[in-house]
N, C-alpha and C positions, 0 to 999 in steps of 0.2 A: 340113711343119709351120712350119719357120723361114721358108721363102719367103712362106708365107700370112701370117705376122705382119708380115714387112717390108712386104709389100703393104697390109696394113690400117693400118700406121703411115703410110705414105706418102699413103694417102687422107685420113686425119685431118689430116695436116698441110696438105696442099692445101686442104681445106674450111675450116680455121682461117684460113689465109692468104687465101682469098677473103672470107671473113666480115669480116676486119680491114680489107681494102680496101673493102668495101662501107660499113663503119662510117665509115671516113675519108672516103669521098665523100658519104656522107649527112651527116656533121657538118659538111663543109665547105660544104654545100648548106643546112644548118638556119639558119633566120633568128635574128638576136639575141633574147636574152631581154628581154621588156618590163619595165618596172619600175613597179610600183604607187606612185603619188604620195601618195594617202590613201584610206581608206575612210570615208565619212561617211553620217549619216542624213538624208535629204532632209525638210526641214522640212514641206514641203507633203503629201507622199506617206507619209511616216513609213517609207519603204522604203530599204534600203542602196543608196547611191551609190558605185560604184568609178571612181576616176580614175587613169590611168596615163600614162607617157611612152612614146610610140612610138619604134622604133628611128629613127636619124638619116635614114637612107634608106628610106622607107616603101616603095619599089619592091621591096624584098627580101622584102616579105610580103604575103600575101594576106588576112589578118584575125587574129582573136583568138579564143581559147577561154577562157571564164570557167568557173571551177571554185570550188564552195563546199564547206566542211566539212559532211558530212551526218551527223545525229543520228538514230540509231533509227528508220530508215526501213526499212520491209519489204523484204528482198531486197538490201539494200546493207549492205556492211561498215560497222560503226560507226565513226564517227570517221575517215572517209576523204574525200579530195577528189574530188568527181564532177562531170561537166560539166553545167552548167545552162543554158549559152547559147553559141552560135557566132556571131561577128560576122564579116560578109563585106566590111566596109569598113576597109581598113588606116588610114584617116584618122580613124576614130572612136576617142576616148580616154576616154570615160566610159560608164557603163551603170548604170541603175536596176534593180534586182533585183526584177521583179514576176513571176519564174517560179514555177512550181508543179509542175515535174517530179519534184521529189523533196519536194514540200511546201514552201509558201511561207516565205520568211525572215520571223522574227519578232523583230526587233531589239529590241523593248520587254520581251523575256522573257529573251533569251540574247544572248551574242556571236556574231555571224555572222562566218565567217572566209573569206577569198578569196584566190585565186591566178590568176594569167593566164599563158596560153601563146600565143605568136605561131606563125602556120603558113604554109606556102609549098606551092603545087602545083607539080609538075615532072611534066608528063605524067600518067600515072596514079599516080604516087607523090605522097605528101604528107610534107612535112618540117616538124617541130616544134621549137620552141626549149626550152629548160629552163623549168620553172615559175619564176614570180616568187617572191620572197620573201612570206611570208603577210602580210596584214594584217586587222585584225579590228575590227569596230565597238566603240564604247564603250557599255556598257550602264549607265543612270542608274537607281538606285532611291531612293525617299523614304520616309520614315517620319515620323510626327507624335507629338510628345512633348506630351500633353495637360497634364501637369503643369507642363512649363517653357514652355508656348506657344511651340513651334517646330517647324520642319520640317528634319530632318537629310537632307542629300543625300550620296549615296555613288556613286561610279563608278570603273571601271577605267581605268588609265592606258592612253595610247595606245602600246602595247609596241613597235611597229615603228619608232617614231621615237627610241627608247632615251633619250639624255639630251639630245635636241635640242628638248624642250618648253620654250618660254618660260613660259607660264602657263595656267592654266584659266580660262576666263570664265564666270561663271554669269548666266543669263537667267530673268526670271520675268514672268508675266503672270497676272491674275484675269480669269476670265469671257471676255468679248468684248474686252478690252483688247490692246493690242500688246504685245509682248514688251519689256521693259527690262533693261539691264545693272543688276546689283544687287551684284556683288562679283567678286573673283578669289581664286584660291589658286595658291600656287607649288609646283612639283614638288619632292617627291613627294606633297604633300599632295592627296589625292582625296576630301575631306570638307568640306562646307560646311553651315553652320547659319544658317536663315534665322528670325530671331527677332521677337517682337513681332507675331505674326499674329493675326488674327481669323478668324471663322467664314467659310467659303465653299470655293469650289475654286480650287486653286493649280496652275499649269503651270510646269514647269521644263525647260530643257535646258542642257548645258554644252558650251562649245566650247574644244577643245585647240588652241593656237597653237603652232606650229612656229617655230622660229628664222628660218626663211625666209619666215614669215608664211603659210604653209599653214595652213589650219583644218580641224577635223574636229569635227562635232556629234554630240552623244549622241541618243538617241530623246528624245521629249518624254514626259516623265513627270507624271502627274496625281495630286495629293494632295488629298483632300476632307478638310477641317477642320470637325469639329463638337465644338466644346468641351463639357466635362462639363456635363450639364444640371443645373443648380443648382435645388433644389425651391422654389417659391413660399412653401409654408408647411408647418410642422411644428407641429401643434397637439393639445392634450389633448382627447380626447372624453370620457373619462370617468375617476374616481377612485373606485373602489368597494372597500370593505372587505366581504368576504363572511363567511357564517355562521361560517366558520372563522378568522375574523380574519387572512385572507389578504388581502394588498393586491393589486389589480388594476388597472393602468393600460392605457388603451387610447389610442394616438396615431394621428392621421390625417395622411398625408403626400400632398403633390402626386403625382399618378401619373406625370409627365413628370420623373423624376428619376434620377440615378446616384448612389446611395449605396452605399458599400461596407460599412459597418458603422455601428453606433450605440454610443454610450456614454451609461450613465445615472448622473447624479450625484445624491448625497443629502447632506442636512444636518439639522441640529436647529434651526438659525436659517435666516431667509428670505434673507439677502442675504451670507451669508459662511460660511467653513468647510465648503465642499462637498468631497466626496471621491468618487473613482471608486467606485460600487457594483457596476456590471456593464457588460461589454462582450458584443456579440453580432452576428452577421451579419444584413445587412438581408433581410427578406423582400421580395418583389415583388409588386406589384398586389394588396396587402391591407394592412389596419391592422396596426399593430405593437401586440402585446399583451404587457404585462410582468407578471410576478407575483413578488411577494417574499414568502417564508414567514417569512424571520427579521425579523419585524415585530411592533413592539409597538403595538396599536391604541390603547392609552391615551396614546400620546404624540404630539405634534405632528410630523411629518416633512415635509421639502420635497425636491422633486424637480425636475430639468430634464432634457432628453435633447438630445444632439447628434447630428447627422448628418455622417459623415466620408466623403469621396470616396476614389477609387482613389488619389490623390496623398498622402492622410494628413492633407489640410486639413479643417478643420471649415467647412462650407458653410453650415450651418443649425442655430439652436438654438431648442428650443421655449420657451414660457413657463414659468415657475417656479410649481409647484402644490404643494397640500399636502393631506393627508388631513382630514377633519372628526372631531374627537375629541369623543365624547359622554360626559357624565358625569351620574350619577344620584345622587340623595340623599333621605332623609327627615328631617324635622325633628320635634322634640317639639311646637313651637308650632303646627304646622298637622298635625293627625292625619288619616291617611287622604288625604293629598296626597303624590304622588311628584314631586320636584322635578328637572327636568332643565335642563341648561345644556350649549352646545357652542361649539367654536371659530367664530368668525365669518369667512366667506369674503369676500374682496374682491369687489365689485360684485355682491353678490348680496343680494336684497332680500326673498326668499320662501322659507321652510322648510316642508316637509312632515314630520309627526311620524306614525310608525307604531309602534303597540303591540300586543303579543302577551301574552294573560292565560291562565295556567295551562298554558303550553307550546302554546297553539292558533295558529291562523293570524294573521299579522299584518294589521292593519286600519289605514286612515288615520284618524286621530282629530282632527286639527288642521292648519291652515296659518297661519303666522305671519310677521311681518316682523322679529320679535325673535330673539334666539339664547339664548332661556331660556323655559322653559315650566312651568307646575304642573298636574299632572294630577290632578284629584279623582277618587278611587277609592272615595268613600263608597259609591256605589252596589253596588260589589261587596262591601263589608262588610256591607250591608243583606241582601244576597241570601243571605249564611251562614244566615240565619234563616229561609230559605223553601227549605230543601232543596237549597241550591247550595253544598255545602261544597267549598272549593278549597284549594290549597297557598298561595295568595297571592303567587304568583310574577309579576312584570310585567317584561316586556322590551321595549326600545324601539331604534329606529334613526331617523336624520333623513336625509332626501334633499332635494336642491335642484337647481336648473338654472340656469346661466348663459345667460340668453337671447341675450347680445351674441355670446358665443363658442360657443354651442350645446354647452354642456360640462355632463355630469351628474356629481354627487357622491352617495356613499352613506356615511354614517358607519359606525363599529364599532356593534355591538349591544351594549347593556348592559342587564343584568337586576338587579332587586332584589326582596326580598321584604317584604310589609307585615307589621307585627308581630302575632303572633298574639294573639288576645283570648279570654278564658275566663271566663264568669260562672256561678257556681254557687249555687243557692238552698239554703237551710237548711231548708225546709219546704214541703210540698205538701199538698193536700186532694183525694183523688179524688172526693168528693162536692161540690167547690166549684162555684158557679154560673158561675164564669168558666173557660172551657175551658182557657186557658193554665195555670191553677193545678191542673188535675186530674192532671198527669204530672209526673214529675221528669225533667228533661233540661237538661244543662248548655248554655249558650248559648257557641258556640265561633265563632270566625272565623278563617281562613286556618290550618288545622292539617291534618295527615294521619296515618296509622296510629292511628287512634282506637280506643280500648277503654276500657268502662265495666263495672264489677262491683259488686253490691250484696250485702252480708252482713247477718244478723241479729246480735243480740247474741251468738249461740252460735257465730258464724263459719261458719254455714251459708249458701252461695250461694243467693240467692233470685232473682237476676236477673243476666242478662250479655248485652251487644251489641257489635259492632264497627261499627255504623251510627249516625253523629252524629245522625241524624234520628229515630232511635227512642229513646223515653224510657219510664220505668218509671211503670206506672199503679197501683202499691201492690199488685199482685196476682202469685200464683205462675203458672206456665204453665199449670196447670189450672184457672185460673179462681178459686182460692181467695184470698178478701180478707185481707191481712196486717193484723195488729193495730196500732192507733195508738199506735206508740211510735217509738223512735229506731233508725235503722239506718247501717251503716258502708259508705260508698262508696269505691272505688278507680278513678281516672281515669288514663289512660296515653295519651299522644299524642306527635306530632313538630310541633315549631313550625315557623315559616317559614324558620328557618335549618337545618331537619331536625334539630334537636337534641330528644332524648328527654326529655319532661317527665312527671312524676308528681305527681298531687295526690290527697289522701285526707282524708276528714272525715265529718261524720255529718249526716244528714238525717232529718228528723221527718215522719211521717205524722200529720197532724191530723184 
């Protein structure tokens, strides 16, 4: 057993000795390691270009192997160097990476890293140098600041040159122009801001300059500049006060705009003391509708709106507008007239007046160039005596349109009640030749909840009705004619202010 172990150890020693001798021979025959001078991006092809320094005696080599760091490629260990090309010309010292064996190089999206190996054939054997130090491309990225109107450039430093970078030179061109040098940065600064730019396409690349004047370019980065689209107009379409006295304002804005939010300002004065009333996000491709519930329709209010872009700047402001305030009144001097007046709108020369009677539908009753109107309602008063008893409630609103600005206004709705009128005769004659004198019926106008009761002198009820159009003909319900004497009436109704009124007195049959 001991002899077996001794023999086994001798074999292993002999094998190791032979291997060391082989390695020494191979190392002595291995070519010198090439040195990468720089890696750059070819401006024409936008592909990585690797440049290196060959050994002093190129007769000692037969070519080079180019290796690239491979990212996430099927079947390849991630982040490992793999051969992408073999060069059989020892005098060649540069190479543009157009290979696709492990996917093409994309220096505009990532840093591409390279190493080089020199090789030498000896019969059937091939001897390779050590891999060179890695060099990577510089990746340039840009971003546009729409608020500051500049383009910011960022790139990674050329790491393989360590502290030997003298400066970074920045180049720019627009469209089909030629690249021009627009500035420098000093290491370790790898950020440059290009200011005072306008709309268009911008192209950039950065050149790292080594102390020995070797240069390396980044990829060409394109930056499209499209500044914030400022709307051409922000106008008011309508200012409406609805039935619930809720204010509704509709704004129309240019479709080609970029507004982040709106601010609505309000004041009780046209030109001053405006305060921020509301702020809301901007709807897109539709009119802006604003409603205010905390709104006193009997007062004049002024509004304007501003549009604010994503930079927080006010880029457009609407006209200042106001609601129409309608007032109604009755006077003793002009009975059966309803007086209307309203706030005059700028640049308006025509107003339409709408009226509702007895809570009916609104109808257009007049068009005027003034901002006051007297509505003669005597016709409605007369109708009370031809079986058309009503409450006497009249409601109004005003509309108008600014033709120049295509803007519609609607005022608040204002209601009033005509004064109730009651006329009671003190006698009637069932046998009169005049038909009107044959019955007892109070003449009333603009009342509701009507009730009439007639009593004889003994307090016995002889007639009763809730119909203001029905009068008493001096008979009982069975047709019996009452005596020619005095009777007591009791009248009850609600007036135009909905207040209950009672009247009583004596009526004589003649």
